[in-house]
C-alpha positions as MATLAB code, in Angstrom:
seq = 'MAQGRPTKPLAMTAEEAEKLAMMARRPKSTQALALRAKIILHCHDGMLNRDVAAKLGITAATVCKWRERFRLHRIEGLIDEPRPGAPRTISDAKVEEVVTTTLESMPGNATHWSTRLMAEKSGLSQTSIVRIWHSFGLQPHRVENFKLSKDPQFVEKVRDIVGLYLDPPEHAVVLCVDEKSQVQALNRTQPILPLAPGAPARQTHDYERHGVTSLFAALDVASGVTIGNCYRRHRHQEFLRFLNEIEQNVPKQFDVHLVMDNYATHKVAKVRKWLLRHPRYQIHYTPTSASWLNLVERLFAEITERCVRRGSHTSVPQLQKALLGYIDQRNDNPKPFVWTASANLILGKVERFCQRILNSGH';
ca = [
       0.000    0.000    0.000;
       1.395    3.423   -0.982;
       2.532    5.590    1.890;
       2.900    8.888   -0.026;
       5.853   11.236   -0.015;
       8.019   11.160    3.115;
       7.759   14.347    5.200;
      10.849   16.431    5.796;
      12.008   16.721    9.432;
      11.256   19.983   11.293;
      14.357   19.992   13.542;
      12.697   22.198   16.174;
      14.768   23.751   18.959;
      13.684   23.727   22.605;
      13.191   27.507   22.498;
      10.933   27.230   19.444;
       8.909   24.449   21.080;
       8.398   26.553   24.205;
       7.322   29.594   22.202;
       4.902   27.543   20.072;
       3.376   25.995   23.200;
       2.825   29.484   24.608;
       1.215   30.652   21.363;
      -1.099   27.621   21.358;
      -2.461   28.192   24.865;
      -2.153   31.973   25.272;
      -5.687   33.461   25.594;
      -4.767   36.558   23.584;
      -3.431   34.629   20.588;
      -5.644   34.759   17.525;
      -7.428   31.491   16.785;
      -5.613   31.122   13.471;
      -2.173   31.571   15.031;
      -2.994   29.175   17.900;
      -4.149   26.561   15.382;
      -0.925   26.847   13.365;
       1.142   26.451   16.525;
      -0.794   23.287   17.433;
      -0.204   21.906   13.932;
       3.567   22.303   14.247;
       3.650   20.890   17.777;
       1.723   17.773   16.767;
       3.948   17.296   13.719;
       7.020   17.620   15.909;
       5.597   14.903   18.193;
       5.782   12.506   15.227;
       2.140   12.482   14.178;
       1.387   11.983   10.484;
      -0.156   14.851    8.550;
      -3.463   13.055    8.121;
      -3.616   12.264   11.854;
      -2.945   15.904   12.738;
      -5.670   16.979   10.303;
      -8.168   14.550   11.838;
      -7.306   15.621   15.389;
      -7.701   19.341   14.678;
     -10.614   19.066   12.253;
      -8.811   20.529    9.243;
      -7.589   19.249    5.887;
      -4.281   17.490    5.293;
      -3.399   20.209    2.755;
      -3.598   22.827    5.518;
      -1.250   20.776    7.683;
       1.223   20.423    4.801;
       1.099   24.147    4.063;
       1.961   25.326    7.587;
       4.445   22.532    8.194;
       6.393   23.629    5.120;
       6.052   27.321    6.024;
       7.561   26.583    9.428;
      10.348   24.445    7.975;
      11.394   27.235    5.608;
      10.768   30.363    7.668;
      10.461   29.056   11.235;
       7.980   30.816   13.589;
       7.885   33.964   11.438;
       6.387   31.835    8.660;
       3.280   31.196   10.738;
       2.347   34.886   10.823;
       0.069   36.200    8.108;
       1.732   38.355    5.509;
       0.585   41.988    5.257;
      -2.630   42.227    3.284;
      -2.799   44.457    0.218;
      -4.304   47.899    0.665;
      -3.481   51.489    1.440;
      -0.490   51.982    3.772;
      -1.045   53.157    7.340;
      -1.294   56.902    7.804;
      -1.106   56.924   11.626;
       2.224   55.957   13.120;
       2.702   53.914   16.284;
       4.125   57.004   17.978;
       0.931   58.933   17.236;
      -1.219   56.104   18.590;
       0.926   56.024   21.735;
       0.531   59.776   22.099;
      -3.276   59.527   21.935;
      -3.406   56.680   24.455;
      -0.998   58.411   26.849;
      -2.869   61.709   26.637;
      -6.176   59.938   27.309;
      -4.827   58.134   30.353;
      -2.627   60.784   31.929;
      -4.268   64.155   31.310;
      -7.566   66.015   31.333;
      -8.876   68.529   28.792;
      -9.166   72.151   29.830;
     -12.506   73.095   31.426;
     -13.862   69.540   31.136;
     -13.962   66.441   33.327;
     -13.052   63.910   30.626;
     -11.991   63.527   27.022;
     -14.480   63.204   24.201;
     -13.656   62.010   20.701;
     -14.044   65.546   19.352;
     -11.790   67.102   21.990;
      -9.124   64.450   21.463;
      -9.349   64.783   17.680;
      -8.878   68.538   17.998;
      -5.860   68.135   20.284;
      -4.160   65.321   18.347;
      -4.917   66.493   14.829;
      -6.484   63.159   13.900;
     -10.015   62.526   12.716;
     -12.774   61.682   15.159;
     -13.143   58.274   13.503;
      -9.455   57.533   14.108;
      -9.820   58.397   17.791;
     -12.788   56.047   18.054;
     -10.764   53.205   16.503;
      -7.767   53.803   18.764;
      -9.876   53.954   21.925;
     -11.760   50.844   20.901;
      -8.515   48.937   20.223;
      -7.160   49.748   23.694;
     -10.467   49.416   25.555;
     -10.583   53.079   26.588;
     -13.963   54.571   27.551;
     -13.393   58.073   28.980;
     -17.134   58.838   28.899;
     -17.894   56.109   31.456;
     -17.396   56.242   35.222;
     -18.225   53.667   37.875;
     -18.766   54.145   41.600;
     -17.029   52.308   44.410;
     -16.841   52.435   48.187;
     -14.223   50.665   50.273;
     -15.241   49.556   53.736;
     -13.209   50.977   56.628;
     -14.550   48.405   59.078;
     -11.622   47.174   61.242;
     -13.228   43.703   61.245;
     -13.860   43.635   57.503;
     -11.926   40.405   56.843;
     -13.511   38.519   59.748;
     -17.040   39.609   58.796;
     -16.556   38.704   55.133;
     -15.340   35.221   56.035;
     -18.185   34.789   58.521;
     -21.021   35.790   56.154;
     -19.621   34.109   53.048;
     -19.131   30.973   55.110;
     -22.836   31.060   55.994;
     -23.748   31.321   52.311;
     -21.423   28.610   51.016;
     -21.614   26.180   53.948;
     -24.731   26.914   56.033;
     -24.956   25.219   59.447;
     -27.167   22.171   59.881;
     -30.586   22.450   61.522;
     -30.550   26.198   61.012;
     -32.100   28.836   58.778;
     -29.996   31.671   57.336;
     -32.071   34.826   56.790;
     -30.825   38.014   55.144;
     -32.756   40.886   56.722;
     -33.025   44.546   55.762;
     -35.441   47.405   55.118;
     -36.094   49.125   51.826;
     -37.089   52.448   53.299;
     -38.824   55.474   51.821;
     -40.376   53.686   48.857;
     -42.446   56.405   47.213;
     -45.974   55.974   45.897;
     -45.622   57.940   42.663;
     -48.373   58.538   40.152;
     -47.578   59.884   36.683;
     -49.382   63.095   35.859;
     -50.722   61.670   32.597;
     -51.716   58.153   31.482;
     -48.881   55.789   30.505;
     -48.799   55.035   26.789;
     -48.519   51.255   26.308;
     -45.990   49.364   24.224;
     -46.689   49.411   20.476;
     -44.932   47.981   17.406;
     -41.950   50.227   16.725;
     -42.441   52.297   19.907;
     -41.589   51.563   23.566;
     -43.946   52.229   26.447;
     -43.902   55.933   27.343;
     -44.576   57.839   30.550;
     -44.329   61.445   31.647;
     -41.167   62.578   33.383;
     -43.110   64.309   36.174;
     -45.212   62.673   38.860;
     -47.317   63.251   41.950;
     -46.196   62.024   45.379;
     -48.722   60.133   47.504;
     -46.595   59.141   50.501;
     -43.958   56.557   51.349;
     -43.702   53.112   52.869;
     -40.883   50.880   54.111;
     -40.566   47.282   52.989;
     -39.070   44.891   55.578;
     -37.831   41.602   54.140;
     -36.105   38.438   55.381;
     -34.759   36.265   52.550;
     -34.140   32.576   53.220;
     -30.777   31.937   51.568;
     -31.413   28.215   51.023;
     -34.941   28.254   49.611;
     -35.395   31.796   48.294;
     -38.623   32.204   50.259;
     -39.124   35.735   51.589;
     -40.899   36.923   54.719;
     -42.021   40.475   54.008;
     -44.200   43.238   55.360;
     -44.678   46.973   54.874;
     -44.718   49.637   57.583;
     -45.184   53.378   57.352;
     -41.936   54.017   59.236;
     -38.685   52.147   59.870;
     -37.965   52.678   63.568;
     -36.938   50.045   66.092;
     -40.628   49.541   66.936;
     -41.315   48.379   63.389;
     -38.180   46.238   63.407;
     -39.335   44.506   66.603;
     -42.717   43.817   65.012;
     -40.934   42.301   62.038;
     -38.742   40.133   64.283;
     -41.903   38.798   65.893;
     -43.238   38.018   62.416;
     -40.038   36.106   61.619;
     -40.407   34.217   64.892;
     -43.926   33.143   63.914;
     -42.872   31.929   60.468;
     -39.681   29.977   61.264;
     -40.241   26.497   62.774;
     -39.162   26.261   66.419;
     -36.753   23.371   65.859;
     -34.364   25.511   63.757;
     -31.711   27.949   64.878;
     -31.885   31.280   63.052;
     -28.880   33.169   61.684;
     -29.712   36.765   60.769;
     -27.468   38.631   58.323;
     -28.078   42.380   58.572;
     -26.306   45.722   58.408;
     -25.186   48.093   61.168;
     -28.218   50.394   61.018;
     -28.861   51.935   64.456;
     -32.389   50.494   64.546;
     -30.901   46.996   64.665;
     -28.821   47.708   67.772;
     -31.065   49.607   70.210;
     -31.502   48.247   73.729;
     -35.007   46.855   73.142;
     -33.819   44.877   70.115;
     -30.874   43.474   72.076;
     -33.240   42.437   74.881;
     -35.527   40.735   72.358;
     -32.574   38.757   71.029;
     -31.560   37.745   74.555;
     -35.076   36.413   75.136;
     -34.774   34.369   71.924;
     -31.416   32.572   72.223;
     -31.862   30.595   68.986;
     -31.106   33.807   67.032;
     -27.519   34.598   66.073;
     -26.633   37.942   64.480;
     -24.048   38.393   61.729;
     -23.408   42.058   60.915;
     -22.129   43.014   57.487;
     -19.084   45.321   57.400;
     -19.845   49.025   57.235;
     -20.236   50.301   53.645;
     -20.563   46.709   52.399;
     -24.284   46.180   51.916;
     -23.472   44.102   48.795;
     -22.689   41.224   51.181;
     -26.362   41.032   52.145;
     -28.218   38.877   49.610;
     -31.529   40.599   50.363;
     -30.169   43.637   48.507;
     -30.356   41.530   45.350;
     -34.024   40.923   46.062;
     -34.614   44.658   46.610;
     -32.971   45.408   43.260;
     -35.314   42.918   41.582;
     -38.377   44.427   43.249;
     -37.293   47.944   42.270;
     -36.785   46.945   38.650;
     -39.959   44.905   38.198;
     -42.409   46.516   40.586;
     -41.447   50.079   41.532;
     -39.458   51.924   38.877;
     -42.107   51.810   36.154;
     -45.076   51.559   38.493;
     -47.739   54.212   38.982;
     -49.500   54.233   42.366;
     -52.150   56.646   43.601;
     -51.838   55.749   47.294;
     -49.554   54.074   49.833;
     -51.929   51.089   50.344;
     -51.883   50.483   46.602;
     -48.062   50.528   46.604;
     -47.919   48.191   49.600;
     -50.317   45.789   47.903;
     -48.085   45.758   44.811;
     -44.900   45.112   46.840;
     -46.343   42.336   48.981;
     -48.170   40.859   45.992;
     -44.884   40.566   44.137;
     -43.283   38.794   47.123;
     -46.252   36.401   47.445;
     -46.082   35.579   43.741;
     -42.343   34.987   43.991;
     -42.850   32.707   47.008;
     -45.163   30.502   44.937;
     -42.129   29.500   42.860;
     -39.101   30.642   44.870;
     -35.627   30.688   43.376;
     -32.674   31.343   45.697;
     -29.875   33.678   44.746;
     -26.797   31.443   44.576;
     -23.643   32.934   46.092;
     -20.544   31.649   44.274;
     -17.619   33.879   45.321;
     -15.391   32.528   48.073;
     -14.032   34.765   50.826;
     -10.497   34.418   49.444;
     -11.680   35.545   46.002;
     -13.429   38.615   47.441;
     -10.537   39.604   49.699;
      -8.073   39.109   46.851;
     -10.044   41.491   44.632;
     -10.226   44.072   47.422;
      -6.475   43.766   47.991;
      -5.703   44.281   44.305;
      -8.084   47.234   44.145;
      -6.444   48.866   47.170;
      -3.036   48.357   45.585;
      -4.286   49.972   42.389;
      -5.526   52.999   44.339;
      -2.178   53.320   46.152;
      -0.343   53.261   42.819;
      -2.684   55.685   41.044;
      -0.811   58.788   42.168;
      -3.976   60.541   43.440;
];
């Protein structure tokens, strides 16, 4: 049986093999370049061209092409040749100047660069600035907010609460408790125009205020079931009433772990006495300025998005009915919010962020 033409040896050096292996697994390598590197590595391991083609899902002709390109021109032969077309008009130095100016300076009488301001300063077209910013992932028009906790027990509290989420104790219920205070009953001054083909729903920008309410909620981390109620105010009296409601709803045979923030209402003397009278309750306070550790905040964000932001309510009772109705409907088919980040992952991100702030020069 014919075996075909014998292949010529590649004679690869250890340095070339290491570089090709890096190109094959490096996330930032283009798919084409990574594929070519894998072809050469498999050929160097002694695999036949047809076997390499079958393993990588390509044709034997493709394997032969890049094997020969590597044999003649080494690693440089795997890189695509420049495509035909007009030569570049923007030098690397000019691109570096735009990127450096964007990162290290501010325009006069403005808080951030725009494409027009940068085009005027650099002498390039606005389209060129857009392409350069896009290539380097620069978005001067965007800003994000952050807040670092100054709690001296931040690390201990993070490990404590995350441990509850990832490995809850047996024969116990973990409840995330908080209040969504000052929820306004707003009524648009004119009727809302419904959704129509080619047009979104529309509502007036102005509204009438009809009072406020406070939503108290306790989210069961394991099941996703929520105990909720609305009160006109959010003092310690209302919080005690809500604790009594939790006590009525949680079976007596379970211990109760409450995750809540450091709001003064949660720490008054009457609340502490209530907790002493109910020894099955254990309190886990989130670090100051770290409400994101409380999973009930995720529930509040969902309620705001689906029930409050686009709602129109003519009275506080109507708003309360909508809030509690949403919770009841959600409890009919509860879905827990699954916490996936470990304490080490969170603390590592905070550490890197702090280091970035220290090195920012501000």
